[in-house]
C-alpha positions in Angstrom: -10.3 18.1 4.9 -10.2 14.6 3.4 -11.0 13.6 -0.2 -12.3 10.4 -1.1 -12.2 8.7 -4.6 -13.3 5.2 -5.5 -11.8 3.0 -8.0 -13.2 -0.3 -9.5 -10.1 -2.4 -9.7 -9.4 -6.1 -10.6 -9.2 -6.6 -6.8 -12.3 -5.1 -5.9 -13.5 -1.7 -5.3 -10.9 0.6 -3.5 -11.5 3.6 -1.6 -8.6 6.2 -1.8 -8.6 9.0 0.9 -6.2 12.0 0.7 -5.6 15.1 2.7 -3.7 18.3 1.6 -0.4 16.6 2.3 -1.1 13.3 0.2 -2.9 9.9 0.3 -3.6 8.8 3.8 -5.6 5.4 3.3 -6.6 2.9 0.7 -9.4 0.3 1.8 -11.2 -2.3 -0.1 -14.9 -1.9 0.2 -18.2 -3.6 -0.8 -19.9 -0.5 -2.2 -19.5 3.3 -2.9 -20.4 5.2 0.1 -21.7 8.8 0.1 -18.8 11.0 0.8 -19.6 14.0 2.9 -16.4 15.9 2.7 -15.0 16.6 -0.7 -11.8 18.0 0.6 -9.8 20.9 -0.6 -8.1 21.0 -4.2 -4.8 19.7 -2.9 -6.5 16.8 -1.4 -8.5 16.0 -4.4 -5.6 16.3 -6.6 -3.7 13.7 -4.5 -6.6 11.4 -4.4 -7.1 11.8 -8.2 -3.4 11.2 -8.9 -3.6 8.0 -6.7 -6.6 6.7 -8.8 -4.9 7.4 -12.2 -1.5 5.7 -10.8 -3.2 2.5 -9.4 -5.1 2.2 -12.8 -1.7 2.2 -14.7 -0.3 0.0 -12.1 -3.1 -2.6 -12.7 -2.9 -2.2 -16.5 0.9 -3.2 -16.3 2.0 0.6 -17.2 3.2 1.7 -13.9 6.1 0.3 -11.7 6.6 3.2 -9.3 4.2 5.3 -7.4 5.1 8.9 -6.9 1.9 10.5 -5.4 2.6 12.3 -1.9 1.8 10.0 0.9 0.6 11.3 4.4 0.9 8.2 6.6 0.3 8.2 10.5 2.0 5.5 12.6 4.6 4.9 15.0 8.5 5.6 14.4 8.9 1.8 14.0 5.8 1.6 11.5 7.1 4.5 9.8 10.7 2.8 9.3 8.9 -0.2 8.0 6.7 1.4 5.5 10.0 3.5 4.1 11.7 0.3 3.9 8.8 -1.4 1.8 8.6 1.4 -0.4 12.4 0.7 -1.3 11.6 -3.0 -2.5 11.8 -3.1 -6.3 8.8 -3.9 -8.6 8.5 -7.6 -9.0 11.0 -8.4 -6.1 10.2 -9.7 -2.8 11.6 -9.6 0.6 11.3 -11.7 3.6 10.0 -10.2 7.0 13.6 -11.2 8.3 15.2 -9.4 5.5 13.1 -6.2 6.1 14.1 -6.3 9.9 17.7 -6.3 9.2 17.2 -3.8 6.2 15.8 -1.6 9.3 18.5 -2.2 11.7 16.3 -4.2 13.8 17.3 -7.9 13.1 15.3 -9.4 15.9 12.1 -7.3 15.3 10.7 -9.9 12.7 7.0 -10.2 14.4 7.0 -6.4 14.9 7.9 -5.8 11.3 5.1 -8.3 10.4 2.7 -6.2 12.5 3.8 -2.7 11.2 3.3 -4.3 7.7 -0.1 -5.4 8.6 -0.9 -1.9 10.1 -0.2 -0.4 6.5 -2.9 2.3 5.8 -1.8 2.5 2.1 -1.6 -1.1 0.6 -0.4 -1.5 -2.9 1.2 1.9 -3.2 3.4 1.1 -0.1 4.1 -2.5 -1.3 3.4 -4.7 1.9 2.4 -7.5 -0.6 6.0 -7.8 -2.0 7.0 -8.8 2.0 6.8 -12.9 2.2 8.1 -15.3 4.6 11.5 -16.6 4.9 10.5 -20.1 3.3 9.0 -18.5 0.3 5.6 -18.6 1.5 3.1 -15.6 1.4 3.1 -15.2 4.7 0.0 -12.8 5.9 -1.8 -9.9 4.2 -4.4 -7.5 5.7 -6.5 -7.6 2.3 -6.3 -11.6 1.9 -3.6 -13.9 0.6 -5.6 -14.2 -2.9 -5.2 -10.3 -3.2 -1.3 -10.7 -2.3 -0.9 -13.4 -4.8 -2.6 -11.7 -7.5 -0.4 -8.5 -7.1 2.7 -10.4 -7.3 1.5 -12.2 -10.3 0.7 -8.7 -11.9 4.3 -7.8 -11.1 5.8 -10.9 -12.7 4.4 -10.3 -16.1 
């Protein structure tokens, strides 16, 4: 069963979903929706831990997330997301650098697509991946949010 928690954050209202294996999704929503399933104790614990760690991140007190994750995606997406998790707090990497780090140097567009499909933004830091020319590139939650997250990490 899935547990859902909400966090009023500097980037808007976030909905955090988790199952017994870990956090499964973070979405930005416009309002709290009634949650029909409260999840089992492990799922609730993962969701609560994510809320706590996200609060600490936004307060500048957390640089690394260690909440368990349970991500669904293709093998390529999983590799892309794993590579993103290795990007240090405050650092950035280009899509081309990420593709090379994954051992797929010609897969730059596929990397961009995989990053766009990231179900757990912020914790899996797709905001740290930018274009080769230094511009922001894309971001599923909007470029203003990407810029804001990068600025938090530069403080």
